[in-house]
Every structure is written in structure tokens, then in C-alpha cells.
mmCIF file of the C-alpha atoms, coordinates in Angstrom:
data_MODEL
# 
_entry.id   MODEL 
# 
loop_
_atom_site.group_PDB 
_atom_site.id 
_atom_site.type_symbol 
_atom_site.label_atom_id 
_atom_site.label_alt_id 
_atom_site.label_comp_id 
_atom_site.label_asym_id 
_atom_site.label_entity_id 
_atom_site.label_seq_id 
_atom_site.pdbx_PDB_ins_code 
_atom_site.Cartn_x 
_atom_site.Cartn_y 
_atom_site.Cartn_z 
_atom_site.occupancy 
_atom_site.B_iso_or_equiv 
_atom_site.pdbx_formal_charge 
_atom_site.auth_seq_id 
_atom_site.auth_comp_id 
_atom_site.auth_asym_id 
_atom_site.auth_atom_id 
_atom_site.pdbx_PDB_model_num 
ATOM 1   C CA . MET A 1 1   ? 128.281 57.651  103.941 1.00 0.00 ? 1   MET A CA 1 
ATOM 2   C CA . ASP A 1 2   ? 129.917 61.264  103.550 1.00 0.00 ? 2   ASP A CA 1 
ATOM 3   C CA . LYS A 1 3   ? 126.277 62.517  102.942 1.00 0.00 ? 3   LYS A CA 1 
ATOM 4   C CA . LEU A 1 4   ? 125.083 60.950  106.077 1.00 0.00 ? 4   LEU A CA 1 
ATOM 5   C CA . GLU A 1 5   ? 127.974 62.488  108.214 1.00 0.00 ? 5   GLU A CA 1 
ATOM 6   C CA . ASP A 1 6   ? 127.238 65.996  106.704 1.00 0.00 ? 6   ASP A CA 1 
ATOM 7   C CA . VAL A 1 7   ? 123.622 65.759  107.671 1.00 0.00 ? 7   VAL A CA 1 
ATOM 8   C CA . LEU A 1 8   ? 124.494 64.664  111.172 1.00 0.00 ? 8   LEU A CA 1 
ATOM 9   C CA . GLU A 1 9   ? 127.203 67.395  111.491 1.00 0.00 ? 9   GLU A CA 1 
ATOM 10  C CA . LYS A 1 10  ? 124.597 69.986  110.330 1.00 0.00 ? 10  LYS A CA 1 
ATOM 11  C CA . ASP A 1 11  ? 121.807 68.686  112.766 1.00 0.00 ? 11  ASP A CA 1 
ATOM 12  C CA . ASP A 1 12  ? 124.225 68.600  115.776 1.00 0.00 ? 12  ASP A CA 1 
ATOM 13  C CA . PRO A 1 13  ? 122.959 70.742  118.669 1.00 0.00 ? 13  PRO A CA 1 
ATOM 14  C CA . GLY A 1 14  ? 126.329 72.177  119.330 1.00 0.00 ? 14  GLY A CA 1 
ATOM 15  C CA . ARG A 1 15  ? 126.571 73.198  115.745 1.00 0.00 ? 15  ARG A CA 1 
ATOM 16  C CA . LEU A 1 16  ? 123.105 74.783  115.567 1.00 0.00 ? 16  LEU A CA 1 
ATOM 17  C CA . TRP A 1 17  ? 123.749 76.633  118.724 1.00 0.00 ? 17  TRP A CA 1 
ATOM 18  C CA . ALA A 1 18  ? 127.114 77.942  117.332 1.00 0.00 ? 18  ALA A CA 1 
ATOM 19  C CA . ASP A 1 19  ? 125.414 79.085  114.183 1.00 0.00 ? 19  ASP A CA 1 
ATOM 20  C CA . TYR A 1 20  ? 122.686 80.940  116.194 1.00 0.00 ? 20  TYR A CA 1 
ATOM 21  C CA . LEU A 1 21  ? 125.305 82.803  118.267 1.00 0.00 ? 21  LEU A CA 1 
ATOM 22  C CA . GLY A 1 22  ? 127.256 83.537  115.034 1.00 0.00 ? 22  GLY A CA 1 
ATOM 23  C CA . ALA A 1 23  ? 124.114 85.166  113.542 1.00 0.00 ? 23  ALA A CA 1 
ATOM 24  C CA . SER A 1 24  ? 123.115 86.917  116.765 1.00 0.00 ? 24  SER A CA 1 
ATOM 25  C CA . HIS A 1 25  ? 126.592 88.435  116.881 1.00 0.00 ? 25  HIS A CA 1 
ATOM 26  C CA . ASP A 1 26  ? 126.318 89.640  113.281 1.00 0.00 ? 26  ASP A CA 1 
ATOM 27  C CA . VAL A 1 27  ? 123.116 91.195  113.949 1.00 0.00 ? 27  VAL A CA 1 
ATOM 28  C CA . HIS A 1 28  ? 124.495 93.132  117.014 1.00 0.00 ? 28  HIS A CA 1 
ATOM 29  C CA . ILE A 1 29  ? 127.556 94.367  114.934 1.00 0.00 ? 29  ILE A CA 1 
ATOM 30  C CA . ALA A 1 30  ? 124.972 95.350  112.144 1.00 0.00 ? 30  ALA A CA 1 
ATOM 31  C CA . ARG A 1 31  ? 122.711 97.353  114.661 1.00 0.00 ? 31  ARG A CA 1 
ATOM 32  C CA . GLN A 1 32  ? 125.778 99.064  116.129 1.00 0.00 ? 32  GLN A CA 1 
ATOM 33  C CA . THR A 1 33  ? 127.131 99.935  112.672 1.00 0.00 ? 33  THR A CA 1 
ATOM 34  C CA . LEU A 1 34  ? 123.629 101.215 111.751 1.00 0.00 ? 34  LEU A CA 1 
ATOM 35  C CA . ARG A 1 35  ? 123.311 103.491 114.921 1.00 0.00 ? 35  ARG A CA 1 
ATOM 36  C CA . GLU A 1 36  ? 126.883 104.839 114.357 1.00 0.00 ? 36  GLU A CA 1 
ATOM 37  C CA . ALA A 1 37  ? 125.804 105.734 110.710 1.00 0.00 ? 37  ALA A CA 1 
ATOM 38  C CA . GLU A 1 38  ? 122.498 107.287 111.830 1.00 0.00 ? 38  GLU A CA 1 
ATOM 39  C CA . GLU A 1 39  ? 124.564 109.347 114.272 1.00 0.00 ? 39  GLU A CA 1 
ATOM 40  C CA . GLU A 1 40  ? 126.999 110.585 111.669 1.00 0.00 ? 40  GLU A CA 1 
ATOM 41  C CA . TYR A 1 41  ? 124.079 111.185 109.257 1.00 0.00 ? 41  TYR A CA 1 
ATOM 42  C CA . ALA A 1 42  ? 122.239 113.425 111.891 1.00 0.00 ? 42  ALA A CA 1 
ATOM 43  C CA . SER A 1 43  ? 125.503 115.210 112.649 1.00 0.00 ? 43  SER A CA 1 
ATOM 44  C CA . ALA A 1 44  ? 126.197 115.854 108.785 1.00 0.00 ? 44  ALA A CA 1 
ATOM 45  C CA . LYS A 1 45  ? 122.494 116.979 108.232 1.00 0.00 ? 45  LYS A CA 1 
ATOM 46  C CA . ASN A 1 46  ? 122.893 119.537 111.317 1.00 0.00 ? 46  ASN A CA 1 
ATOM 47  C CA . ARG A 1 47  ? 126.133 120.794 109.882 1.00 0.00 ? 47  ARG A CA 1 
ATOM 48  C CA . ALA A 1 48  ? 124.829 121.113 106.426 1.00 0.00 ? 48  ALA A CA 1 
ATOM 49  C CA . LEU A 1 49  ? 121.661 122.982 107.822 1.00 0.00 ? 49  LEU A CA 1 
ATOM 50  C CA . ALA A 1 50  ? 123.810 125.339 109.584 1.00 0.00 ? 50  ALA A CA 1 
ATOM 51  C CA . GLY A 1 51  ? 125.363 126.575 106.223 1.00 0.00 ? 51  GLY A CA 1 
ATOM 52  C CA . ASP A 1 52  ? 123.706 127.947 103.349 1.00 0.00 ? 52  ASP A CA 1 
ATOM 53  C CA . LEU A 1 53  ? 122.624 124.845 101.381 1.00 0.00 ? 53  LEU A CA 1 
ATOM 54  C CA . ALA A 1 54  ? 120.407 126.525 98.884  1.00 0.00 ? 54  ALA A CA 1 
ATOM 55  C CA . PRO A 1 55  ? 122.957 126.995 96.195  1.00 0.00 ? 55  PRO A CA 1 
ATOM 56  C CA . ALA A 1 56  ? 124.087 123.291 96.197  1.00 0.00 ? 56  ALA A CA 1 
ATOM 57  C CA . LEU A 1 57  ? 120.546 122.098 96.365  1.00 0.00 ? 57  LEU A CA 1 
ATOM 58  C CA . ARG A 1 58  ? 119.611 124.308 93.462  1.00 0.00 ? 58  ARG A CA 1 
ATOM 59  C CA . ARG A 1 59  ? 122.335 123.132 91.377  1.00 0.00 ? 59  ARG A CA 1 
ATOM 60  C CA . ASP A 1 60  ? 121.573 119.371 91.875  1.00 0.00 ? 60  ASP A CA 1 
ATOM 61  C CA . LEU A 1 61  ? 117.923 120.055 91.217  1.00 0.00 ? 61  LEU A CA 1 
ATOM 62  C CA . ARG A 1 62  ? 118.625 121.855 88.037  1.00 0.00 ? 62  ARG A CA 1 
ATOM 63  C CA . LYS A 1 63  ? 120.959 119.305 86.771  1.00 0.00 ? 63  LYS A CA 1 
ATOM 64  C CA . GLY A 1 64  ? 118.993 116.299 87.787  1.00 0.00 ? 64  GLY A CA 1 
ATOM 65  C CA . ARG A 1 65  ? 121.597 115.024 90.128  1.00 0.00 ? 65  ARG A CA 1 
ATOM 66  C CA . ASN A 1 66  ? 120.860 113.575 93.628  1.00 0.00 ? 66  ASN A CA 1 
ATOM 67  C CA . THR A 1 67  ? 117.186 114.872 93.068  1.00 0.00 ? 67  THR A CA 1 
ATOM 68  C CA . LEU A 1 68  ? 115.663 112.267 95.327  1.00 0.00 ? 68  LEU A CA 1 
ATOM 69  C CA . SER A 1 69  ? 118.336 113.099 97.928  1.00 0.00 ? 69  SER A CA 1 
ATOM 70  C CA . VAL A 1 70  ? 117.524 116.590 97.835  1.00 0.00 ? 70  VAL A CA 1 
ATOM 71  C CA . LEU A 1 71  ? 113.928 116.041 98.099  1.00 0.00 ? 71  LEU A CA 1 
ATOM 72  C CA . ASN A 1 72  ? 114.170 113.794 100.819 1.00 0.00 ? 72  ASN A CA 1 
ATOM 73  C CA . LEU A 1 73  ? 116.165 116.122 102.936 1.00 0.00 ? 73  LEU A CA 1 
ATOM 74  C CA . LEU A 1 74  ? 113.518 118.776 102.139 1.00 0.00 ? 74  LEU A CA 1 
ATOM 75  C CA . ARG A 1 75  ? 110.637 116.458 103.063 1.00 0.00 ? 75  ARG A CA 1 
ATOM 76  C CA . ASP A 1 76  ? 112.477 115.634 106.308 1.00 0.00 ? 76  ASP A CA 1 
ATOM 77  C CA . VAL A 1 77  ? 113.436 119.332 107.439 1.00 0.00 ? 77  VAL A CA 1 
ATOM 78  C CA . GLY A 1 78  ? 111.035 121.481 105.106 1.00 0.00 ? 78  GLY A CA 1 
ATOM 79  C CA . ALA A 1 79  ? 108.714 122.190 108.076 1.00 0.00 ? 79  ALA A CA 1 
ATOM 80  C CA . GLU A 1 80  ? 111.579 123.641 110.187 1.00 0.00 ? 80  GLU A CA 1 
ATOM 81  C CA . HIS A 1 81  ? 113.326 125.348 107.430 1.00 0.00 ? 81  HIS A CA 1 
ATOM 82  C CA . PRO A 1 82  ? 110.685 126.864 105.310 1.00 0.00 ? 82  PRO A CA 1 
ATOM 83  C CA . ARG A 1 83  ? 112.935 129.629 104.060 1.00 0.00 ? 83  ARG A CA 1 
ATOM 84  C CA . LEU A 1 84  ? 115.304 127.045 102.523 1.00 0.00 ? 84  LEU A CA 1 
ATOM 85  C CA . VAL A 1 85  ? 112.313 125.403 100.645 1.00 0.00 ? 85  VAL A CA 1 
ATOM 86  C CA . HIS A 1 86  ? 110.767 128.805 99.628  1.00 0.00 ? 86  HIS A CA 1 
ATOM 87  C CA . THR A 1 87  ? 114.280 129.563 98.064  1.00 0.00 ? 87  THR A CA 1 
ATOM 88  C CA . LEU A 1 88  ? 114.129 126.601 95.962  1.00 0.00 ? 88  LEU A CA 1 
ATOM 89  C CA . LEU A 1 89  ? 110.552 127.193 94.798  1.00 0.00 ? 89  LEU A CA 1 
ATOM 90  C CA . PRO A 1 90  ? 111.129 127.387 91.160  1.00 0.00 ? 90  PRO A CA 1 
ATOM 91  C CA . GLU A 1 91  ? 113.003 124.091 90.993  1.00 0.00 ? 91  GLU A CA 1 
ATOM 92  C CA . LEU A 1 92  ? 110.499 122.318 93.253  1.00 0.00 ? 92  LEU A CA 1 
ATOM 93  C CA . TYR A 1 93  ? 107.772 123.505 90.848  1.00 0.00 ? 93  TYR A CA 1 
ATOM 94  C CA . GLU A 1 94  ? 109.498 121.887 87.968  1.00 0.00 ? 94  GLU A CA 1 
ATOM 95  C CA . CYS A 1 95  ? 109.713 118.788 90.051  1.00 0.00 ? 95  CYS A CA 1 
ATOM 96  C CA . CYS A 1 96  ? 105.921 118.879 90.594  1.00 0.00 ? 96  CYS A CA 1 
ATOM 97  C CA . LEU A 1 97  ? 105.217 118.747 86.776  1.00 0.00 ? 97  LEU A CA 1 
ATOM 98  C CA . SER A 1 98  ? 105.896 115.004 86.748  1.00 0.00 ? 98  SER A CA 1 
ATOM 99  C CA . VAL A 1 99  ? 104.178 111.850 88.008  1.00 0.00 ? 99  VAL A CA 1 
ATOM 100 C CA . ASN A 1 100 ? 107.307 110.033 89.134  1.00 0.00 ? 100 ASN A CA 1 
ATOM 101 C CA . LYS A 1 101 ? 108.742 109.949 92.672  1.00 0.00 ? 101 LYS A CA 1 
ATOM 102 C CA . ALA A 1 102 ? 110.376 113.384 92.411  1.00 0.00 ? 102 ALA A CA 1 
ATOM 103 C CA . GLY A 1 103 ? 107.003 115.010 91.233  1.00 0.00 ? 103 GLY A CA 1 
ATOM 104 C CA . ILE A 1 104 ? 105.125 113.334 94.128  1.00 0.00 ? 104 ILE A CA 1 
ATOM 105 C CA . TRP A 1 105 ? 107.717 114.328 96.808  1.00 0.00 ? 105 TRP A CA 1 
ATOM 106 C CA . GLY A 1 106 ? 107.882 117.857 95.433  1.00 0.00 ? 106 GLY A CA 1 
ATOM 107 C CA . ARG A 1 107 ? 104.179 118.284 95.723  1.00 0.00 ? 107 ARG A CA 1 
ATOM 108 C CA . ASP A 1 108 ? 104.346 117.077 99.294  1.00 0.00 ? 108 ASP A CA 1 
ATOM 109 C CA . ILE A 1 109 ? 107.083 119.441 100.041 1.00 0.00 ? 109 ILE A CA 1 
ATOM 110 C CA . LEU A 1 110 ? 105.018 122.332 98.613  1.00 0.00 ? 110 LEU A CA 1 
ATOM 111 C CA . ARG A 1 111 ? 101.990 121.123 100.542 1.00 0.00 ? 111 ARG A CA 1 
ATOM 112 C CA . THR A 1 112 ? 103.719 121.225 103.692 1.00 0.00 ? 112 THR A CA 1 
ATOM 113 C CA . LEU A 1 113 ? 105.229 124.853 102.958 1.00 0.00 ? 113 LEU A CA 1 
ATOM 114 C CA . SER A 1 114 ? 101.638 126.058 102.047 1.00 0.00 ? 114 SER A CA 1 
ATOM 115 C CA . ARG A 1 115 ? 100.570 125.449 105.666 1.00 0.00 ? 115 ARG A CA 1 
ATOM 116 C CA . THR A 1 116 ? 102.768 128.308 106.713 1.00 0.00 ? 116 THR A CA 1 
ATOM 117 C CA . THR A 1 117 ? 103.296 130.418 103.655 1.00 0.00 ? 117 THR A CA 1 
ATOM 118 C CA . ASP A 1 118 ? 101.139 131.695 100.904 1.00 0.00 ? 118 ASP A CA 1 
ATOM 119 C CA . LEU A 1 119 ? 102.667 130.588 97.651  1.00 0.00 ? 119 LEU A CA 1 
ATOM 120 C CA . HIS A 1 120 ? 100.249 132.049 95.113  1.00 0.00 ? 120 HIS A CA 1 
ATOM 121 C CA . ASP A 1 121 ? 102.361 135.177 94.308  1.00 0.00 ? 121 ASP A CA 1 
ATOM 122 C CA . ASP A 1 122 ? 105.464 133.135 93.803  1.00 0.00 ? 122 ASP A CA 1 
ATOM 123 C CA . LEU A 1 123 ? 103.951 130.452 91.920  1.00 0.00 ? 123 LEU A CA 1 
ATOM 124 C CA . ALA A 1 124 ? 101.838 132.655 89.615  1.00 0.00 ? 124 ALA A CA 1 
ATOM 125 C CA . PRO A 1 125 ? 104.654 133.582 87.412  1.00 0.00 ? 125 PRO A CA 1 
ATOM 126 C CA . LEU A 1 126 ? 105.881 130.098 87.039  1.00 0.00 ? 126 LEU A CA 1 
ATOM 127 C CA . VAL A 1 127 ? 102.552 128.942 86.175  1.00 0.00 ? 127 VAL A CA 1 
ATOM 128 C CA . ALA A 1 128 ? 101.916 131.704 83.662  1.00 0.00 ? 128 ALA A CA 1 
ATOM 129 C CA . GLU A 1 129 ? 105.259 130.661 81.930  1.00 0.00 ? 129 GLU A CA 1 
ATOM 130 C CA . THR A 1 130 ? 104.351 127.078 81.709  1.00 0.00 ? 130 THR A CA 1 
ATOM 131 C CA . LEU A 1 131 ? 100.833 127.874 80.233  1.00 0.00 ? 131 LEU A CA 1 
ATOM 132 C CA . ARG A 1 132 ? 102.419 130.081 77.552  1.00 0.00 ? 132 ARG A CA 1 
ATOM 133 C CA . ASP A 1 133 ? 104.499 127.115 76.282  1.00 0.00 ? 133 ASP A CA 1 
ATOM 134 C CA . GLU A 1 134 ? 102.465 125.484 73.912  1.00 0.00 ? 134 GLU A CA 1 
ATOM 135 C CA . GLU A 1 135 ? 104.248 122.025 74.441  1.00 0.00 ? 135 GLU A CA 1 
ATOM 136 C CA . GLU A 1 136 ? 103.552 122.061 78.148  1.00 0.00 ? 136 GLU A CA 1 
ATOM 137 C CA . LEU A 1 137 ? 99.923  123.188 77.450  1.00 0.00 ? 137 LEU A CA 1 
ATOM 138 C CA . SER A 1 138 ? 99.431  120.151 75.241  1.00 0.00 ? 138 SER A CA 1 
ATOM 139 C CA . ASP A 1 139 ? 101.092 117.726 77.701  1.00 0.00 ? 139 ASP A CA 1 
ATOM 140 C CA . VAL A 1 140 ? 98.134  116.200 79.747  1.00 0.00 ? 140 VAL A CA 1 
ATOM 141 C CA . ILE A 1 141 ? 100.567 114.793 82.249  1.00 0.00 ? 141 ILE A CA 1 
ATOM 142 C CA . THR A 1 142 ? 101.935 118.191 83.072  1.00 0.00 ? 142 THR A CA 1 
ATOM 143 C CA . MET A 1 143 ? 98.489  119.853 83.312  1.00 0.00 ? 143 MET A CA 1 
ATOM 144 C CA . ARG A 1 144 ? 97.123  116.972 85.519  1.00 0.00 ? 144 ARG A CA 1 
ATOM 145 C CA . CYS A 1 145 ? 100.167 117.496 87.796  1.00 0.00 ? 145 CYS A CA 1 
ATOM 146 C CA . LEU A 1 146 ? 99.546  121.011 88.089  1.00 0.00 ? 146 LEU A CA 1 
ATOM 147 C CA . ALA A 1 147 ? 96.065  120.489 88.907  1.00 0.00 ? 147 ALA A CA 1 
ATOM 148 C CA . HIS A 1 148 ? 97.050  118.067 91.643  1.00 0.00 ? 148 HIS A CA 1 
ATOM 149 C CA . LEU A 1 149 ? 99.532  120.717 93.066  1.00 0.00 ? 149 LEU A CA 1 
ATOM 150 C CA . PHE A 1 150 ? 96.845  123.400 93.246  1.00 0.00 ? 150 PHE A CA 1 
ATOM 151 C CA . GLU A 1 151 ? 94.349  120.871 94.941  1.00 0.00 ? 151 GLU A CA 1 
ATOM 152 C CA . ASP A 1 152 ? 97.169  119.976 97.260  1.00 0.00 ? 152 ASP A CA 1 
ATOM 153 C CA . ILE A 1 153 ? 97.914  123.612 98.274  1.00 0.00 ? 153 ILE A CA 1 
ATOM 154 C CA . GLY A 1 154 ? 94.451  124.787 98.085  1.00 0.00 ? 154 GLY A CA 1 
ATOM 155 C CA . ASP A 1 155 ? 95.156  127.485 95.482  1.00 0.00 ? 155 ASP A CA 1 
ATOM 156 C CA . THR A 1 156 ? 91.745  127.709 93.676  1.00 0.00 ? 156 THR A CA 1 
ATOM 157 C CA . ALA A 1 157 ? 92.756  130.906 91.927  1.00 0.00 ? 157 ALA A CA 1 
ATOM 158 C CA . LEU A 1 158 ? 95.684  129.088 90.175  1.00 0.00 ? 158 LEU A CA 1 
ATOM 159 C CA . MET A 1 159 ? 93.412  126.295 89.558  1.00 0.00 ? 159 MET A CA 1 
ATOM 160 C CA . ASP A 1 160 ? 90.895  128.494 87.734  1.00 0.00 ? 160 ASP A CA 1 
ATOM 161 C CA . VAL A 1 161 ? 93.815  129.940 85.666  1.00 0.00 ? 161 VAL A CA 1 
ATOM 162 C CA . LEU A 1 162 ? 94.978  126.340 84.880  1.00 0.00 ? 162 LEU A CA 1 
ATOM 163 C CA . LEU A 1 163 ? 91.471  125.371 83.818  1.00 0.00 ? 163 LEU A CA 1 
ATOM 164 C CA . ARG A 1 164 ? 90.841  128.156 81.752  1.00 0.00 ? 164 ARG A CA 1 
ATOM 165 C CA . ALA A 1 165 ? 94.239  127.760 79.783  1.00 0.00 ? 165 ALA A CA 1 
ATOM 166 C CA . ALA A 1 166 ? 93.381  123.840 79.646  1.00 0.00 ? 166 ALA A CA 1 
ATOM 167 C CA . ARG A 1 167 ? 90.129  124.691 77.486  1.00 0.00 ? 167 ARG A CA 1 
ATOM 168 C CA . THR A 1 168 ? 92.369  126.485 74.830  1.00 0.00 ? 168 THR A CA 1 
ATOM 169 C CA . SER A 1 169 ? 94.952  123.653 74.773  1.00 0.00 ? 169 SER A CA 1 
ATOM 170 C CA . PRO A 1 170 ? 95.658  122.006 71.177  1.00 0.00 ? 170 PRO A CA 1 
ATOM 171 C CA . ASP A 1 171 ? 95.472  118.504 72.884  1.00 0.00 ? 171 ASP A CA 1 
ATOM 172 C CA . ALA A 1 172 ? 91.815  117.100 73.215  1.00 0.00 ? 172 ALA A CA 1 
ATOM 173 C CA . ASP A 1 173 ? 92.809  115.191 76.558  1.00 0.00 ? 173 ASP A CA 1 
ATOM 174 C CA . VAL A 1 174 ? 94.033  118.651 78.177  1.00 0.00 ? 174 VAL A CA 1 
ATOM 175 C CA . ARG A 1 175 ? 90.834  120.301 76.872  1.00 0.00 ? 175 ARG A CA 1 
ATOM 176 C CA . GLU A 1 176 ? 88.756  117.746 78.963  1.00 0.00 ? 176 GLU A CA 1 
ATOM 177 C CA . LEU A 1 177 ? 90.608  118.252 82.086  1.00 0.00 ? 177 LEU A CA 1 
ATOM 178 C CA . PRO A 1 178 ? 88.232  121.094 83.544  1.00 0.00 ? 178 PRO A CA 1 
ATOM 179 C CA . ASP A 1 179 ? 85.559  118.529 83.442  1.00 0.00 ? 179 ASP A CA 1 
ATOM 180 C CA . ASP A 1 180 ? 87.262  116.654 85.919  1.00 0.00 ? 180 ASP A CA 1 
ATOM 181 C CA . TYR A 1 181 ? 87.515  119.564 88.278  1.00 0.00 ? 181 TYR A CA 1 
ATOM 182 C CA . SER A 1 182 ? 84.603  121.562 87.567  1.00 0.00 ? 182 SER A CA 1 
ATOM 183 C CA . ASP A 1 183 ? 81.873  121.922 90.318  1.00 0.00 ? 183 ASP A CA 1 
ATOM 184 C CA . GLU A 1 184 ? 79.402  122.696 87.516  1.00 0.00 ? 184 GLU A CA 1 
ATOM 185 C CA . SER A 1 185 ? 77.413  120.052 85.697  1.00 0.00 ? 185 SER A CA 1 
ATOM 186 C CA . PRO A 1 186 ? 76.994  120.252 81.806  1.00 0.00 ? 186 PRO A CA 1 
ATOM 187 C CA . GLU A 1 187 ? 73.463  121.508 81.971  1.00 0.00 ? 187 GLU A CA 1 
ATOM 188 C CA . GLN A 1 188 ? 74.664  124.466 84.082  1.00 0.00 ? 188 GLN A CA 1 
ATOM 189 C CA . GLU A 1 189 ? 77.311  125.611 81.541  1.00 0.00 ? 189 GLU A CA 1 
# 
């Protein structure tokens, strides 16, 4: 009999309406809290961007702390703050050498920056250092990530440097990389 009373009580229209009103109120409170959090977020972001964020962002990127938060901020404001992004170019370049979310976001940030800034001269020494490192030159993932970056930013000169270096790699998979990016067919070589 107790079970029948529980079922009847749960199906009572007054109880169902009260449950609905309670849930509706909870949603209203959650939306208000979200609005307040978004306003505080926007205010904190504006205060942070008014100061010199580069040292703190650089420190976190180098230490691997809050990396996605840094990259998310740069994805959000990078187009309006290209100098901040440009200042962090070496750290962003390091992010770009991976296939994880940080690598994808890093390439996205540099692609956005490349629309207004020529990155070739700033990237060239970083790329040269990477290609001198035999371990990096033997890492097919790193080399593919670089190729994706150069495609994304449209730097054909750095792509050519990468493909020439890849042909000398100790790793067979890296030596095949130029085949994926070459406009020439094997008969033309």
C-alpha cells in the first residue's frame, strides 16, 4: 500500500506543478549566476589586457601551466591585440609543434596573426633551430606539425626549407614528408 501512495503522490498534478516551478526557479538562478560570471569575466579580461600580460603568459606557456587558458585568451583577443601575440611568438611556435589541442590552437592563433603580420623573419630562426636538432628532425609528428603551420600561414619559403631538411632526416617517415607536399610528380624529379 505504501508504494501505491508514493506513486499517487508523485503523479499528483499539484506536486508535478510544484516540481516544475522549482526547476524553473533553479534555471532562472543559474542563468543569473552565469550572466554575473560572464560580466566578471569580461571585466577581468579587460583589466588584464589593459596591463602588460606578456610576462605572465610567457611564464605559464614555458612552464606548461594554464596553457589552454593562455591560448584560449589569445584566440579570443589575438586579432585585436596582435602585438601581444607577436611578443609570445617563440612560445606559440613551441605549442605548434604538437598535435594536441595546444598545437591546434597555437596554429590557429598564428594563422590569425599572419593575416596582418609577416611572420617569416621571426619564425625563420626558430625553424632553423628546430631543424638543427636531430631529435626534432627525426620526429615525424613535429615535422608534420611544422608543415601544417607553414601551410596555414602561407609561408612557402619556410615550407621549402622544411622539406629540404626532411629529405636529410635520419627517420624514413620524415624523409617521405616531401612527397606529401611536393607539386612535382616522381617522373619530374
